[in-house]
N, C-alpha and C positions, 0 to 999 in steps of 0.2 A: 866247424860250422854246425850249429844245432839243426835238428830236423825242421823246427819251426821256421828258422831264418832261411834254410835252404828251400823250403816249400814256398815261402813268400817270393824269393828271388826267381824260382821256377815260374810262378804265376806271372810275375812281371815280364819274364822273358817270353812267355806264351802270349801275353796280352799287352802289346805296346802302349795302349791307351790307358792302362790301369792306373798309372801314377797321376793321371789328370782327372780322376774321378771327383765329382762334386759332392757325392753322397758318402757319408761315413758308414762303416760297417758296424753292426752290433758285435759285442764280444762273443756271443754265441755263434754267429755266422762266421766270424773270424776263426773260431775254433774248428768249424767244419772245413774251411779253406786250408787250414794248416796241413790237413791230411789229404783232402780231396784234390788239391792242385796237383798232387802226385798220383793219387789213386784213380781219379777220373778227370783228367785234364780237358777232355772234350766237353764234358758237362760244364766245368768251370768256365771254359772259354765262351760257351754259348750264353751262360748267365752274365758274364762280365760285359758282353756286348748288348745286354738288354736294357730297357728303360727301367726295369726294377733295380738294376745295379747302380744306375746313374742318377736316380731320383728318390727322394724320401717322400713318404705320404704327405708330410707337412708341405713340401714344395709343390706336390701335385695338387693339393687343395687350393693353392693360389690361382690355378688355372680354372677360372669360373666360367659360367655361361656355356656357350656352344663349344668352347675349347676344352671343357672338362673331360678328363679320362678316368676319374675316380668318383664313384657315385656315393660312397659312404659319407654321411654327415659327420661321423665321429669314428675314424679308424682306430684300431687298438692303440691306446696311449703309449704303451711300451714300445711300439714300432714306429711312432710318428717321426722321430728325428734320425732314423737310420735307413739305409737302403733296404729293400725287400730281398733278403738273402736266403740262404739255405734254411736257417733255423726258423725264420719267419713263416715259411711254408711247411716245412717237414716236421716241425714240432707243434704246430698250431692244433688246437682242439684235441690234444693228445688223449684225453679221457674218453672221447667219443670214437676213437680209432682202435678197433680190435687188433689192427695190424701194428700198433705201436710196440716197440721193443727197446730195451735198455741198450744204449750205444754211446760209449765214452762219456757217461754221466748225463746223457739226455734221453728223453723218451721220444724216439724218432719213428716216423712212419714213411714208407716209400711211396704210398699211393696218396697223392694230393687230390682231394675231391672238390667239387664246386662249393661245398660248405666252407672249406678253407679259403678259397678265393673270395667268398662272400664277405669276409671281414673287411675288405676294401672295395669290393665290387658287388654289393648286395642287389642292386637293381638288375644288373646283367645276369646274376645267378638266378634271381627270381623269374626273370623273363625266360631264361633258357629252360626252366622247368615246365614252362607252359607250351612248349612246342613238341612236335613229333620226334625230334632228334633225341631229346632227353629220355623219351619213352621207347626208343627204337628197339632196345632189347626185349622189354616186356611185350611190345606190340608184335614181336616175332614169336617168342617162346610161349606166350600165353594164348596164342591163336592156334588151335589144333590143326586147322586147315593149312596154315602156312608151314607148320612144323612137319606135316605130312609131305608137303612139297619139298622142304629142306631135306627130309629123309630120302626122298627119291633122287635128289640131286647129289647129295653127299655120300649116300650109301654105295658100297662097293658091289658092283654087279657080278654075280657068280653064275656060270653056265653049268648046268647039270643035265646032260642029255639034251632034250628039247626044251627044258624048262630054264627059266632065269629067276634066280633068287637075289634078294638084296640084303647084304650084310650091313648092319648099322655102322655108321661112321665112327671112327675112333675120336676121342676128345681133341687130339691135335689136328685132325682133319677139320673138325667143326671150328676150331679156333682160327684156322686159316681160310675159312669160307665165310658164311653169313655172319658169324659171330665177330669176325675181325672188324667189321664196320658197325654192326648193330650193337656190339658191346658184350663183353663177358661178365660173369659174376665173379668178382675177385673175393676170395675167402681165405682166411687164415686156417691152415691145416696143421699147424705145429711150428716147430723151430728147426733151424738147420745151423750147424756149427761148421765152420771151415777156416782154413789157414789163409791169412791175408799178408800183405807186405808189412802190416803193423801188428802181426801176431794173430792168435786165435780169436775169432769173434763169432757171436751167435746172432742170427737174424730171424725175423718172422718168415716162415715158409708159406708162400702164397699159391693158391690154385687159381687158374684163370688169368695168369700173368705170364708174359707181358700182354697188355692190351690198352689201346687208347680209343676204343670204339666210342662213338658219340653217345650211345645209351648205356655205357658201362655201369654196372651196379657195383659201387665201391664198398669196401669193408665197413664204412660208417653208415651204410644204408642209403646214401645219397646217390641219385642217378646222374650220369653224364660224365664227360671228361672235357674240360676246357682245352686240354692239350690236343684234342681231335682237330681243332682249327688253329689254335695258338700254340704251335709246336713247342714242347718244352726243350730247353730251359730258357730260351730267349723270349718266349711268349710274345712274339712279334705281331703287331697290328698289320704290318705289311704282308707278312706270310698269310695271315687269316684273310686278307683282302685279295690275295692272289688267286686266280682261277686254278692254278696248279694244285693248291691245297684241296679244293673241293673235288678235283679230279680223282683223288685217292679212292673215294667211295662213289663217285657219280660219273663213271666212265663206261661201265659195262652195258650190254644191250638192254638190260632191264631198267636202268636209269641212265640213259645216254646223254645226260646234260652236257658233259664236257666234249663228247664226240660231236654233238651238234655245234657247240661253241667253237670248236676247231675250224669248222667249215663256214662259220658265219662271218659277216663283215665285222661284227664286234670283236670276234676272236682274232681276225686278221690284224685289226688295229692294236689289240692288246699285245700280240706276239711281236709286232714290229716296233711298238713305241713304249711299252710299259716301263722300261728301264729309265725313261725320262720323266715318268710320272712321280708325283709326291705321294707315296703310298702310306705315309704316316701322318698326313695332315688331318686335323679335326677343327671344324667340320670339313667335309670333302666337297670341293667346289667343282661341279661339272664344267668341262671345257678348259679349266685352268689347271687343276690338279690331276685330271685324267681326261682322256678324250674318247673313251668308250667304256661301257659298263663291264664290270666283272660280276661274279655272282653276288659279292657283298654289296655292290652298288644297288642292285635291284632288291635284295632281300634283307640287308642288315644295316648298312652304314647310315650315319647322320649326313644328310646332304643339305647344302645351303647355297644360295646364290651370292654374288659379289657384294650385295648389300646386307648380307646377314639374314636374309629371309629363309626360313626353313622350308625345304622342299619335301623332305621325309625325315622323320625322327629316327634316331638309332634305336634298334630293337634286336635283342637276342631271341625273341620269339618270332622266328622266321615266317610263321604262318600269318602274321599281321598284314602281309602284302600279298597273300595267296588266297584267292576266292574259289578257285577250281582246282581240285586235286587231279592232276594229269596222270599221275601214277595209277592208271586205271585198273584197280584190283576189284572187280574185273573190268569195270567200265569207269570212265571219268565221272566225277560227281562233285557236288559242293563240298568244301573242306569240312572235315569232322569238327564238331563243337569241342570235344575233349581230345587232348593229345593221346589219351589211352584208347587207341583204336581197337584193342582186343575186346573192349566192352560192347562194340557194335554188334547188333543182330538184325539181319534183314527180315523181310516178311516170311521167308522160308525157314527162319531160325538159324541161318548160317552166319558165321562171324565175318560178314562182308558188308560193304557199304551199299551194294546194290544186289538185287537178285540176278540170276542168270539171264532173265528176260528183260533186265534193265530197270526195274523199279527201285528207286532210291530208298534207303532207310532214313527217311526224312527226320525222324525224331532225334537222330544222332548227328545230323548235319546242319551247318549254319543256314539261316534263312536268307531270303532274297535281299533284305535290307543290309545284312552283314556282308553278303557277297558284293553288293554295290559299293559299300564303304571301302572294302579292301581293294576292289578293282580301281576305285578312284585314287587310292593311295599309290598304287602302281602306275596309274596313268600319269600322275604328277611327276613321277620319276622319269618316265619316257618323254614327257613334254619339256624336260630340261634340255634335251638335245634335238627333239623332233617337233614338227608342226602338228597342229591338232588333227588335220585331215589324215596325216600319216599315221598317227597314233591310233585314232579311231578305226582306221582301215585295218591296221594290224590286229587290234583286239577283236574285230569282227572275224578276221581269218582264223584266229585261235578258236573261237566258238564254232565256226563252220567245220574246221578240220577235226576238232574233238567229236563233233556229232557224226561226221562220216566215219571216223575211226571206230566210234562206238557201234555204228551200224554194221561194220565189218566184223566186229567182235560178236555182236548178236547173231550174225549168220553162222559163225563158227560154233557158238554155244548151242544153236539149234541142232547142228549136225552131231555134236558130241552127245547131246541129250537123246537124240534119236538112237545113237549107238547103244546107250544105256537102256533105253526103253525096249529096244528090240533084242536085248541080250547079246549084242555083238561085242560089248565091252562091259567091264564090271565097275560101275560107279559107286558112290557112297550108299545109294539105296540098295545096292546088291551086296553091300559089305566089302567093297573094294576101294582102292585108292583112286581118286579122279586124276592122278598124275602119272601113272606108270605105263599105260598101254600106248601104242603108237599114235592112235587118233587123239588121245588125250594130250600127248606131248605136242602135237601140232596145235591143239587148242590153246595150250599154255603159251606157246610161242606167239600165238595170235595176239593175246592181250598183254602178256608180260614183257614182250620184246617189240614186236612190230607196230602194234597200236601205240605203244609208248613212244616209239621212234617218230611216228608221224606227228603226234601231239607235241612232243618236245621240239621238233623241227619247226613247227609253226610258231610256238611260243617264243623261241629264241632266234628266229630269223636265220635258220640254217636249213633251208628246204632240201638241199641236195641229198642229205642223209635220209630224209623222210620219203624218198621216192623208191629207189632201187635197193639200197643197202639195208634199210630197216624202216619199212613203211608200206607204201601202197602196193608195190610189186609183190613182196613176200606175203602180205595179207591176202591178196588175190590168189596167189599160188597155193597158199595153205587151204583156202576154201576148196579149190579143185582137188587137191590131194586128199582132203578129208572125205569129199564126196566119192572119189574113186575108191578109197579104202572101204567105204560103206557098201558100194556096189559089188566090189570084189568079195568082201566078207559074206554078204548075203548070198552070192552065187555059190560060195563054198558050203553054205548051209543047205 
């Protein structure tokens, strides 16, 4: 039995439904499967179960109107009549990929970027580039204040007598911390040759890999990773719509969205019922296809009623339904105009959307008319399942809780600024980090964790988390601890 025939039989054995596929394979993708059914059977199995494997672009184009899942008016003609297989993604735009390497007669790249996906999904790719997620890496690494905080978090603390020094984090520590979600910079640093089951082969050697961070900088210079939500190689709509996918990067105390969702009524319904929902339906009909919102319902998906009336248009620019940035760095504020938040400078010249005393950097933030527009879009989503009085009351609570959380942050900011002014701590004006001393760490917890907890709890109807675990109690406790620290330190002087 030849290797090719054996590989095909192995593929069929792994994937019982393969023989029933409606979409033919291109010769190039078949050549990939001849080896990879044996070399990487898990990848092949995931792809085989995907819509890409079972549908050609020509077939997808017949699904017009609200049911459309392909936004290109003219997909690549050479790929119209076959399934979207290995070659269609991993050999696309080869000339623009520095990570392309010769492999079995093909120019192959391991890192598929949004530019490759844009050959069939140009609208989604373009929208994605307009939101904070695509710029998540740059918004972190190009903001010196955030990078100072990252250095204090990731650096290894060294004790030398009575002094504490911070050793910079190793690249692998960085890769498994902030960069994991914000995205790495994937670069080609040479070639590597190794023995495989099919003989000696040479591959592009990548730095910053593996990573599927949402703001990843790809070797072709394009930002983002579609696989951050649509996990490769199945690229499932159902996976992207699931709250579990978002939890990968939105579960920590700094962005407690999933933790709030877990204790909310919406979350309770999702965990109990989602296996009965139609997670692949387009458009998505509230009450019929799902009975409680996931993250995608509120921020991404195309929603329509039973009559085909659009409730909310699908958008991969998640900010189109967000008027207020609850991720209060340092306080909540209108959403930034540009997804490149590292460009923001407040009145004090800091790369923050507000000053420490709460003044917004208005020139960089959306105006009231745009806030109202986005708020109304989200309101329509809520009204699909709730009455007007319920929705208006909940939106009013979000505003009220955001304001009270901001007031608690302002109180903490006054205390830490007093510590700097009195020489009890070394802040930026004194040439120090604003994040390394005890009172400064309490201040960071106030806005990065506890105020966020209270705001998210109000926005997502999970108030329990916003009281004692991460919200009102720890914010009040922090204020007292900061004040006590100041009194004690003054006494020592």
